[in-house]
C-alpha positions as a LaTeX table, in Angstrom:
\begin{tabular}{lrrr}
\hline
Residue & $x$ (\AA) & $y$ (\AA) & $z$ (\AA) \\
\hline
Asn1 & 13.18 & $-6.48$ & $-8.05$ \\
Ala2 & 15.99 & $-6.54$ & $-5.54$ \\
Asp3 & 15.65 & $-2.22$ & $-6.13$ \\
Tyr4 & 14.46 & $-1.09$ & $-8.61$ \\
Gly5 & 11.40 & $-1.56$ & $-11.22$ \\
Leu6 & 12.70 & 1.39 & $-13.04$ \\
Tyr7 & 15.98 & 3.76 & $-12.83$ \\
Ala8 & 16.41 & 6.69 & $-14.97$ \\
Tyr9 & 20.14 & 7.74 & $-14.19$ \\
Asn10 & 22.10 & 10.67 & $-14.87$ \\
Ser11 & 20.99 & 12.73 & $-18.25$ \\
Cys12 & 18.67 & 9.78 & $-19.26$ \\
Asn13 & 16.22 & 13.35 & $-19.72$ \\
Asn14 & 13.26 & 13.56 & $-22.50$ \\
Asn15 & 11.77 & 9.92 & $-21.75$ \\
Thr16 & 7.58 & 8.91 & $-21.85$ \\
Ile17 & 7.11 & 6.31 & $-18.64$ \\
Ala18 & 3.13 & 5.20 & $-19.50$ \\
Asn19 & 0.56 & 2.60 & $-18.36$ \\
Asn20 & 3.02 & 0.60 & $-16.73$ \\
Thr21 & 2.72 & $-1.60$ & $-13.55$ \\
Phe22 & 5.03 & $-2.15$ & $-10.41$ \\
Val23 & 4.27 & $-4.91$ & $-8.21$ \\
Asn24 & 6.98 & $-4.73$ & $-5.36$ \\
Cys25 & 9.21 & $-2.10$ & $-6.66$ \\
Gly26 & 8.64 & 1.46 & $-8.28$ \\
Leu27 & 10.41 & 4.22 & $-10.14$ \\
Phe28 & 13.73 & 5.78 & $-8.97$ \\
Val29 & 15.31 & 8.81 & $-10.87$ \\
Trp30 & 18.36 & 10.59 & $-10.31$ \\
Glu31 & 19.27 & 13.47 & $-12.82$ \\
Ser32 & 17.11 & 12.48 & $-15.16$ \\
Tyr33 & 14.56 & 15.57 & $-16.12$ \\
Asn34 & 11.95 & 16.70 & $-18.58$ \\
Asn35 & 9.93 & 13.38 & $-18.26$ \\
Thr36 & 6.65 & 12.34 & $-19.11$ \\
Val37 & 5.27 & 10.01 & $-16.29$ \\
Glu38 & 1.58 & 8.86 & $-16.40$ \\
Asn39 & $-0.86$ & 6.68 & $-15.76$ \\
Asn40 & 1.77 & 3.73 & $-13.87$ \\
Thr41 & 0.68 & 2.22 & $-11.15$ \\
Val42 & 2.86 & 0.92 & $-7.87$ \\
Asn43 & 0.78 & $-2.38$ & $-6.28$ \\
Ser44 & $-2.30$ & $-1.01$ & $-7.92$ \\
Lys45 & $-2.22$ & 2.61 & $-6.57$ \\
Asp46 & $-1.38$ & 5.51 & $-8.41$ \\
Leu47 & 2.11 & 6.60 & $-9.32$ \\
Val48 & 2.46 & 10.30 & $-8.13$ \\
Tyr49 & 5.38 & 11.73 & $-10.26$ \\
Leu50 & 5.49 & 15.62 & $-10.21$ \\
Glu51 & 7.78 & 17.48 & $-12.04$ \\
Gly52 & 8.04 & 21.63 & $-11.89$ \\
Asn53 & 4.92 & 21.66 & $-9.74$ \\
Asn54 & 4.11 & 23.71 & $-6.24$ \\
Asn55 & 1.50 & 23.83 & $-3.61$ \\
Ile56 & 0.41 & 19.95 & $-3.95$ \\
Val57 & $-1.21$ & 17.94 & $-1.90$ \\
Ile58 & $-1.08$ & 14.05 & $-1.88$ \\
Asp59 & $-2.78$ & 12.58 & 1.04 \\
Asn60 & $-5.19$ & 9.47 & 1.66 \\
Ser61 & $-8.03$ & 11.78 & $-0.51$ \\
Trp62 & $-6.35$ & 11.55 & $-3.83$ \\
Ile63 & $-8.55$ & 9.32 & $-6.40$ \\
Gly64 & $-6.71$ & 5.95 & $-7.68$ \\
Gly65 & $-4.81$ & 6.01 & $-3.63$ \\
Val66 & $-0.81$ & 6.43 & $-3.53$ \\
Gly67 & 1.18 & 3.66 & $-4.29$ \\
Gln68 & 4.41 & 6.16 & $-4.63$ \\
Val69 & 5.52 & 9.80 & $-4.72$ \\
Val70 & 8.38 & 11.16 & $-6.65$ \\
Ala71 & 8.45 & 14.65 & $-6.95$ \\
Val72 & 11.31 & 16.29 & $-9.26$ \\
Asn73 & 12.01 & 19.91 & $-8.65$ \\
Cys74 & 8.98 & 20.97 & $-6.65$ \\
Asn75 & 8.09 & 24.05 & $-4.48$ \\
Asn76 & 5.69 & 23.74 & $-1.89$ \\
Leu77 & 4.14 & 19.98 & $-1.35$ \\
Thr78 & 2.35 & 18.13 & 1.59 \\
Val79 & 2.84 & 14.36 & 1.62 \\
Ala80 & 0.58 & 13.65 & 4.46 \\
Ser81 & $-2.08$ & 10.71 & 6.00 \\
Leu82 & $-0.46$ & 7.72 & 3.70 \\
Ser83 & 0.41 & 4.05 & 4.00 \\
Leu84 & 2.92 & 3.03 & 1.54 \\
Asp85 & 5.45 & $-0.85$ & 1.14 \\
His86 & 6.58 & $-2.57$ & $-1.11$ \\
Ala87 & 8.12 & 0.34 & $-3.68$ \\
Ser88 & 11.63 & 0.36 & $-3.61$ \\
Val89 & 11.83 & 4.56 & $-2.62$ \\
Pro90 & 8.15 & 5.09 & $-1.28$ \\
Ile91 & 8.88 & 9.17 & $-1.41$ \\
Glu92 & 11.45 & 10.61 & $-3.02$ \\
Phe93 & 12.04 & 14.15 & $-3.28$ \\
Phe94 & 14.89 & 15.23 & $-6.07$ \\
Lys95 & 15.49 & 19.13 & $-5.96$ \\
Val96 & 12.13 & 20.10 & $-4.04$ \\
Asn97 & 11.86 & 22.86 & $-1.59$ \\
Asn98 & 10.04 & 24.23 & 1.26 \\
Ser99 & 7.75 & 20.89 & 1.74 \\
Asn100 & 6.34 & 18.42 & 4.05 \\
Ile101 & 5.97 & 15.05 & 4.55 \\
Ser102 & 3.85 & 14.01 & 7.59 \\
Asn103 & 1.75 & 10.90 & 8.68 \\
Val104 & 3.15 & 8.49 & 6.81 \\
Asn105 & 3.65 & 5.26 & 7.65 \\
Ile106 & 6.42 & 3.29 & 5.17 \\
Lys107 & 8.04 & $-0.13$ & 5.37 \\
Asn108 & 9.39 & $-3.25$ & 3.29 \\
Asp109 & 10.72 & $-1.47$ & 0.80 \\
Ser110 & 13.90 & $-2.32$ & $-0.86$ \\
Ala111 & 15.76 & 0.69 & $-1.03$ \\
Asp112 & 14.93 & 4.15 & 1.50 \\
Gly113 & 11.92 & 4.65 & 2.80 \\
Ile114 & 12.66 & 8.66 & 1.92 \\
Tyr115 & 15.37 & 9.73 & 0.01 \\
Leu116 & 16.00 & 13.66 & $-0.27$ \\
Tyr117 & 18.62 & 14.97 & $-3.07$ \\
Glu118 & 19.65 & 18.61 & $-2.62$ \\
Ser119 & 16.40 & 19.51 & $-1.28$ \\
Tyr120 & 16.02 & 21.95 & 1.60 \\
Asn121 & 13.69 & 23.65 & 3.80 \\
Asn122 & 12.13 & 20.18 & 4.11 \\
Thr123 & 9.92 & 18.91 & 7.22 \\
Ile124 & 9.30 & 15.24 & 7.79 \\
Thr125 & 7.30 & 14.59 & 10.87 \\
Asn126 & 5.41 & 11.98 & 12.24 \\
Val127 & 6.97 & 9.11 & 10.46 \\
Asn128 & 7.31 & 5.60 & 10.55 \\
Ala129 & 9.86 & 4.49 & 8.32 \\
Thr130 & 10.62 & 0.15 & 9.40 \\
Tyr131 & 11.67 & $-2.91$ & 7.71 \\
Asn132 & 13.23 & $-1.02$ & 4.59 \\
Asn133 & 16.01 & $-2.09$ & 2.17 \\
Met134 & 14.32 & $-5.74$ & 2.71 \\
Ala135 & 15.28 & $-9.09$ & 0.81 \\
Asn136 & 14.77 & $-12.38$ & 1.66 \\
Gly137 & 13.55 & $-10.69$ & 5.26 \\
Ile138 & 17.29 & $-9.82$ & 5.90 \\
Ser139 & 17.81 & $-6.23$ & 5.67 \\
Asn140 & 20.87 & $-4.89$ & 3.62 \\
Asp141 & 21.49 & $-1.53$ & 2.68 \\
Gly142 & 19.75 & 1.64 & 2.60 \\
Ser143 & 18.18 & 4.27 & 5.07 \\
Gly144 & 14.63 & 4.24 & 6.80 \\
Ile145 & 15.46 & 8.23 & 5.49 \\
Tyr146 & 18.57 & 9.71 & 3.88 \\
Leu147 & 19.70 & 12.90 & 3.26 \\
Glu148 & 22.41 & 13.78 & 0.76 \\
Asn149 & 23.43 & 17.22 & $-0.42$ \\
Ser150 & 20.25 & 18.43 & 1.73 \\
Asp151 & 20.05 & 21.18 & 4.21 \\
Tyr152 & 17.63 & 23.24 & 6.97 \\
Asn153 & 15.48 & 20.69 & 7.00 \\
Ile154 & 13.77 & 19.35 & 10.28 \\
Ile155 & 12.88 & 15.55 & 10.99 \\
Asn156 & 10.55 & 15.31 & 13.89 \\
Ser157 & 9.19 & 12.44 & 16.09 \\
Val158 & 10.13 & 9.50 & 13.33 \\
Asn159 & 10.51 & 5.88 & 14.30 \\
Ala160 & 13.71 & 4.86 & 11.90 \\
Ser161 & 13.78 & 1.42 & 13.45 \\
Tyr162 & 14.81 & $-2.34$ & 11.80 \\
Asn163 & 16.60 & $-0.67$ & 8.38 \\
Asn164 & 20.02 & $-0.71$ & 7.64 \\
Tyr165 & 21.03 & 2.78 & 8.70 \\
Gly166 & 17.81 & 4.35 & 10.32 \\
Ile167 & 18.57 & 7.96 & 9.72 \\
His168 & 21.40 & 8.51 & 7.43 \\
Leu169 & 22.97 & 12.38 & 6.01 \\
Val170 & 25.57 & 12.29 & 3.71 \\
Asn171 & 26.95 & 15.84 & 3.27 \\
Ser172 & 23.64 & 17.41 & 4.89 \\
Asn173 & 24.41 & 20.29 & 6.76 \\
Asn174 & 22.22 & 22.08 & 9.51 \\
Asn175 & 19.69 & 19.87 & 9.66 \\
Ile176 & 17.20 & 19.72 & 12.45 \\
Ile177 & 16.59 & 15.84 & 14.31 \\
Ser178 & 14.85 & 15.70 & 17.15 \\
Asp179 & 12.28 & 12.99 & 19.00 \\
Ala180 & 13.50 & 9.92 & 16.80 \\
Thr181 & 13.78 & 6.31 & 17.67 \\
Thr182 & 16.39 & 4.56 & 15.75 \\
Asp183 & 16.22 & 1.02 & 16.75 \\
Ser184 & 17.60 & $-2.49$ & 16.28 \\
Asn185 & 18.95 & $-1.25$ & 12.78 \\
Val186 & 22.05 & $-3.37$ & 10.94 \\
Tyr187 & 24.39 & $-0.72$ & 11.56 \\
Asp188 & 23.98 & 2.89 & 12.93 \\
Gly189 & 21.13 & 4.21 & 14.34 \\
Ile190 & 22.13 & 7.69 & 13.33 \\
Arg191 & 24.79 & 8.31 & 10.63 \\
Leu192 & 26.44 & 11.31 & 9.60 \\
Asp193 & 28.82 & 10.87 & 6.53 \\
Ser194 & 30.85 & 13.74 & 4.15 \\
Ser195 & 31.38 & 16.47 & 5.78 \\
Ser196 & 27.78 & 16.35 & 7.09 \\
Ser197 & 27.98 & 19.77 & 9.68 \\
Asn198 & 26.61 & 21.65 & 12.14 \\
Asn199 & 23.21 & 19.85 & 12.38 \\
Thr200 & 21.69 & 19.15 & 15.95 \\
Leu201 & 20.44 & 16.16 & 16.94 \\
Thr202 & 18.04 & 16.23 & 20.59 \\
Asn203 & 16.14 & 13.49 & 22.29 \\
Ile204 & 17.39 & 10.77 & 20.22 \\
Glu205 & 16.76 & 6.67 & 21.49 \\
Ala206 & 19.16 & 4.75 & 19.57 \\
Asp207 & 18.95 & 1.03 & 20.90 \\
Asn208 & 20.74 & $-2.09$ & 20.21 \\
Asn209 & 22.38 & $-0.55$ & 16.79 \\
Pro210 & 24.68 & $-2.54$ & 15.09 \\
Tyr211 & 21.87 & $-5.31$ & 14.53 \\
Tyr212 & 24.63 & $-6.82$ & 12.19 \\
Asp213 & 25.18 & $-10.61$ & 14.25 \\
Asn214 & 21.24 & $-10.87$ & 14.26 \\
Pro215 & 19.50 & $-8.88$ & 11.69 \\
Pro216 & 15.98 & $-7.87$ & 11.96 \\
Ile217 & 13.48 & $-10.38$ & 10.52 \\
Asn218 & 10.13 & $-8.80$ & 10.07 \\
Pro219 & 7.45 & $-10.62$ & 11.12 \\
Glu220 & 5.24 & $-9.99$ & 8.12 \\
Thr221 & 6.30 & $-11.92$ & 4.67 \\
Val222 & 8.48 & $-9.59$ & 2.99 \\
Arg223 & 9.77 & $-11.21$ & $-0.37$ \\
Val224 & 8.71 & $-14.19$ & $-1.77$ \\
\hline
\end{tabular}
């Protein structure tokens, strides 16, 4: 699928999503609540869906493996030591606060690598988010790391290259981005949109952006 295997959008609530198999795609939710999501897989690994959960660790010790993480209205989550690919949006935080994403490798996804919406005081560190938003080997739209309406987050020691946008902030304020590599993206290495203000950016490498005239080709087979 070009974008999502299943998209639960805008007041689509109280759904049961169970016993489904997603291959080279995954689940995406937006303003969709009180859903029961269980026993689903993304590329033969667990689709980890959390809603209203606190103090949960999702890492490489997760029984069944982790194919995708979707969290809604959660607090104090830890997502660590994972390799995720071909999952539409491998890590989605929708109204998730005080949480950590670290030591994660993300690539070859049809939308954003990491997506935060109305999420505050989170830390993203030691992350590779590359070759996302790929269709037939050519980057189309989306970002390695995307924040919308999300404030007071820290993004540190990340590589967000060979995407459409490396790191994209939309109406997101008071965030800190440091020690980031954002090379060879189709458009911008880092883009601040829609009144994103009072952000601090330090030690950024942004080389060969935009890459529009010669878009990045993944050395691996991205879509067949």
